[in-house]
C-alpha angles and dihedrals in degrees: 000000000000099000095075089045093060096033099049101019094235127139117213122225092252088068096052103038125093139160116230115214119189112215128185112251090217132013088233093053119116105260094206093061115086093211089061090074134077116207119231121190118207109206135175126270089246090057091052092049089051090053089055090053092053090047092052092050090052093046095099093059112107114221122211116273088236093068112089099167121099092351123131114256092007133093147138094296093059092046091050094048093049092048092048093049092048092050093046090048092053093046091049090051090052094246127142114240131198117195121179125194112210113193113210119219128211099006111175095014096050104055121112110239094211090060091046090055091052092051093048098046094090094038105051125059112257096257093046091048092051091049091048088052095050091042094055095037089059102040109143129182139179123205115232115207122167089347091302120120123218125220116285114280126203112231107222103168138041136028123291109282117232090019119130090218095058099083092050093045089052091051089053089049092051097040098095094058088067091047092051093047092047089054093048118099112251138045132098124306124184113191102319098331124097120217099177097116140032125173134197104188101302098343113101132200115198121191125190142160095229138037091234092058091045092053090050092053093045091054091049091050092046093050092048099052092040089057088050097054096259138104144196121249106238093197090062097040121100138179121203118196118197111198128189094197111071091209096051108108124180127211115222118248132201104275094185115038098181122105097248093064124045099159117123112218111236120223128229101213112206110198117210 
């Protein structure tokens, strides 16, 4: 099965085909609302094996230390502990601190495949990159509803659902946002270590000493994901401003300047 794939660079239909099954997230969810469903793709064993191959070929790539999602020996607990310790350190030193939690929206399903190909071209061996390209360029799905299949639909965005390679490919896709934020002036530095950004998949935590620096980092993050076909959910985004001076009040600013979001993030001001 795999010899022709590597020899001729062709991907058979069994690699690219999947059946999409909508399932209610909760039994109490409203069945007439599309957002009440999670989408599960049933793919072939060959497709899953191919995902393992892509994952192995990407295994040498070193992800940024700020990414805690789908990374070996990291996770939410470590990210939470580091954030807590940094905040407690700043409070103990008598310093104001401004963290902002940016909630990503769409994640795996939102990424643009053309950008993913560009980011993987220097990471995957030539043959594996070509096969990833032909694999994703020919992804086909059918929706199954009440045991009836829809017409075939071309999948034009997102990583392959139910593939072991998808989380790592997403981390590669999202990697440069951490690089850009790390290179942006602002944020918190303790000794020689920067703590301005932490990521869990597409959710981003920014931490700064000043509101000006925080706004600068938010704008950089917003521009990056907007250029990559994604967005932050303003309803799930929060800024917390810790102020030492009781009389210091901050006026809210427009966190997202683009037309699709007009919500002003409200601050919870914690007075020391």
